[in-house]
Every structure is written in structure tokens, then in C-alpha cells.
N, C-alpha and C positions, 0 to 999 in steps of 0.2 A: 202847907201853902194852899190857898184858895185857888180852885181851878174852874174855869168856865169853858164850855164847848160852844163854839160858833158854828151853827148849822146853816149852810148857805146853799140856796137853790140857784143853779147856774143857767136857768132858762134864758135870762138876759144878762150875759156875763159882764158887760160894761156897767150896768146898774148894780149888780151884785158886788163888783169890785169896789164901787164907791161906798156902798153900805158897809162892806167889810172894813174899809179904811177908817170910817168913823167909829165903828164898834171896837176895833182893835185899839184905836187911840184912846177911847174912853176907858177901856179895861187897863191899858198901860198906866194911865193917869191914876186909876184906882188901885194900882199895885197888884193887880190880879193876873195870874198866869192863864193863858188861853191856848186852846187847840182849835183847829179848823177842820171841818169835814164838809164835803160838797155832796149835794144830791141833785137829781135832774130838775125837779120843780117843787113848787110850794106844797103840793099834796104829800110829798115824801118827807118833808121836814119833821112832822110829828113822829113818824115811825123811827127816824134816825135818833130823835131825842129819847124815845122810849127804849130803844136798844142800848143807849148810853146811860140810862138812869142808874144811879148808884155809883157811877164812876166820876161824876163831876158835881160840883156844888151848885152850879147854875148853868143856864142855857140861853143863847141868843139866837132867835130865828131870823134869818135874813133872806129876803127874796122879793119878787115883784110880780104882780098879776095886773096885766093891762087889759082893760075892757076891749072886747072884740065885737063881732057881729052876732055872736051866739050866746046862749045861756051858760056856756062853759065858764065864763068869768065869774058868774054868781056862785056856781058850784065850787070852784077852786077857792075863791075868796072866803065864802062862808064855811066850807068844810075844813080848810086849813086852820082858820081861827077857832072853830068849834073844837077841833082836836087838840089845839094848844091849850084852850081853856080846860078841857077834860084832864090834861096832864097836870095842870096847875091845881085844879080843885080836887080831883080824885087821887092823884099820885103825889101831891104836895111838892111838885117841882117848882123851882124858882126860874121863871122864863120871861125874857124880854121879847116882845113880839115886834120884829122889824120887817114884817112882810107888808110891803106897800101894795095898796089896791087903788089903782088910778085909772083915769080915762085915757091917758096918752103918755107917750114917752117923755115929752117935755115936763109933765108933772112929776114923773118918776125921777128924772134927773135932778130936778130942783129939790126934791125931798131927800134924795140919796147923797148928794154932794156934801161933804163935810164942811165946806166953807159956806154952804147955804143953810138948808134946814136940818141936816145931819141926823136923819131918822135912824141910821145905824148906831150912832152914838147915843141917841135917846133910848133905843132898845137895850143897849148895854147898860146904861145907867138905871133903867127900870129893872133889869136883872139884878144888878147890885143892890138896889133898894129892896127887892123882894127877898134876896138872900139875907139882908139885915133883918127884915121882918121875921123870916123863918128862924133865924138864930136867936132873935129876941125871945121868941116863945119856946125855944128849946133850951134856953139858959146858956148858950154859947156866946162868946164875944162877937160883936158886930164887925162887919167888913166896911171899910170906907168906900163911899160911892164916888169920891173924887169931886163932889160939888162943894 
């Protein structure tokens, strides 16, 4: 059975919950089993994925970074994305990136809600699609993405 790990940053719990709902729904539709692990913030997501590498077929990163008054937003947004890209390119992991990078909470809620933009669901579907690509080139049967 195909297994995906949802790695969820809990810095903004209400936004994370909405992202998780969309991602879990997309994986259910795709017929994929999933587990959930939480971390404090977006910067910790890549480390959690690295620790779980080899135990799961794919990963979905869920979290939110909201612009503030300092440069911290740029560091967290860029470095979490860079670390996820490193895991995909150098470690060959199938990862859907559902870390929102927004200017305010209203933007985050619109993107996170499953009934609106469903970026958690989009990240899960991206993970499934990348798992299919990986399997295609390894000679294994593909996983349905639910689309």
C-alpha cells in the first residue's frame, strides 16, 4: 500500500488545520494511506521529511508563513522552499509543497480552505503526481492521483 506523510507546521494552527483537511481529502480520493506529523514551523518541515525518508512513498509539506515587519518572512519562505527542493532534487523524494507564503491572514485562509483554493489538496495532488513520475522511471506501476 502506498503511504504518504503529511508534515504540518503548527505555527498558525487554524490555517494548518484547513490545509490538512484539503490534503487528507485529496489523498483519500487517491486511495492513498497517510500519516500526520506536526512540527513547530515551516523551517522544521524539511528536517522532518529527511528523518522519514525511506519510510514513505511521498510527502506533503503543509504550513503558512505570513509576511511581517522584518526580513524573517523572506528567510523562512526562501529557506523552507530551498530545503524542500534539495530533498526532491538531491534525495529524489516526491514532495508536494503546501507551505503558503502570504501577506496576511485573509490571503492564507482563502488559500487554505478546501472549499476555496484548497492549496493543501493541490499539494497532495502534486505529491501523487510526482510519485507517479518517480514510479514511471523506476518501472513500477503508477499511483492514481484522483484527478
